[in-house]
C-alpha positions in Angstrom: -48.4 -16.5 -19.2 -46.9 -18.4 -16.2 -44.2 -17.1 -13.9 -40.8 -18.7 -14.3 -40.5 -22.0 -12.3 -44.3 -22.7 -12.0 -44.9 -26.4 -12.9 -46.4 -27.5 -16.2 -49.5 -29.0 -14.7 -51.9 -27.7 -12.1 -54.6 -30.2 -11.1 -56.7 -31.8 -8.6 -58.1 -35.3 -8.2 -61.4 -36.9 -7.2 -60.6 -36.2 -3.5 -60.3 -32.4 -4.4 -56.6 -32.6 -3.6 -54.8 -29.8 -5.4 -51.2 -30.6 -6.8 -48.7 -29.4 -9.4 -46.5 -31.6 -11.7 -43.3 -30.5 -13.5 -42.8 -32.5 -16.6 -39.2 -33.5 -17.6 -37.6 -35.7 -20.3 -34.2 -37.1 -19.4 -31.8 -38.2 -22.1 -29.4 -39.5 -19.5 -29.4 -39.8 -15.7 -29.2 -36.0 -15.4 -32.4 -34.1 -15.0 -32.2 -30.5 -16.3 -33.9 -28.2 -13.8 -33.8 -24.4 -13.9 -33.0 -22.4 -10.8 -36.6 -21.1 -11.0 -38.0 -24.6 -10.9 -35.7 -25.6 -8.0 -36.7 -22.5 -6.1 -40.4 -23.2 -6.7 -40.2 -26.7 -5.2 -38.1 -25.5 -2.3 -40.6 -22.7 -1.6 -43.6 -25.1 -2.1 -42.6 -28.5 -0.9 -46.1 -29.9 -0.4 -48.4 -31.1 -3.1 -45.7 -30.7 -5.8 -44.2 -33.3 -8.0 -41.7 -33.8 -10.8 -42.6 -36.5 -13.5 -39.5 -37.6 -15.3 -39.6 -39.7 -18.5 -36.4 -41.3 -19.8 -35.9 -42.4 -23.3 -36.9 -46.0 -22.5 -40.5 -46.5 -23.6 -42.0 -47.3 -20.2 -39.6 -45.5 -17.9 -41.4 -42.9 -15.8 -40.5 -41.7 -12.3 -42.5 -39.5 -10.0 -40.6 -37.4 -7.5 -42.0 -35.3 -4.6 -41.2 -31.7 -4.6 -39.1 -32.3 -1.4 -36.7 -34.3 -3.5 -35.9 -31.5 -5.9 -32.4 -30.8 -4.6 -31.4 -34.5 -4.6 -32.9 -34.8 -8.2 -30.9 -31.8 -9.3 -27.6 -33.4 -8.1 -28.2 -37.1 -8.4 -30.6 -37.1 -11.3 -32.7 -40.3 -11.9 -30.5 -42.2 -9.5 -32.7 -40.6 -6.8 -34.9 -43.3 -5.4 -38.7 -43.1 -5.9 -41.3 -45.9 -5.4 -43.3 -44.7 -8.4 -41.5 -45.9 -11.5 -44.3 -46.7 -14.0 -46.7 -44.4 -15.6 -49.6 -46.4 -14.1 -48.0 -46.3 -10.6 -47.5 -42.4 -11.0 -51.1 -41.8 -12.0 -52.4 -44.1 -9.3 -50.4 -42.2 -6.7 -51.8 -38.8 -7.8 -55.3 -40.2 -8.0 -55.2 -41.3 -4.3 -53.7 -38.2 -2.8 -55.7 -36.8 0.0 -57.7 -40.0 0.5 
């Protein structure tokens, strides 16, 4: 059993770079985040990410943990360079290189 707010995925890549990913589905521009999830990313701003999938088939966005407060207030309007599933995976694969 995980503690409240701990991200859904704990992983590391081929570079042995440890990271966490919170998984979210957004039915609108708003991304629902619990106070525990927000607190986790504020407390652990490095190596943490939030992957948001919208209802559009290929719409994925990967946010860094440092963006959690902006994501909580602005939702998917928060800018990110990683906006396809392939781009998100590539970003996580190359961390620590």
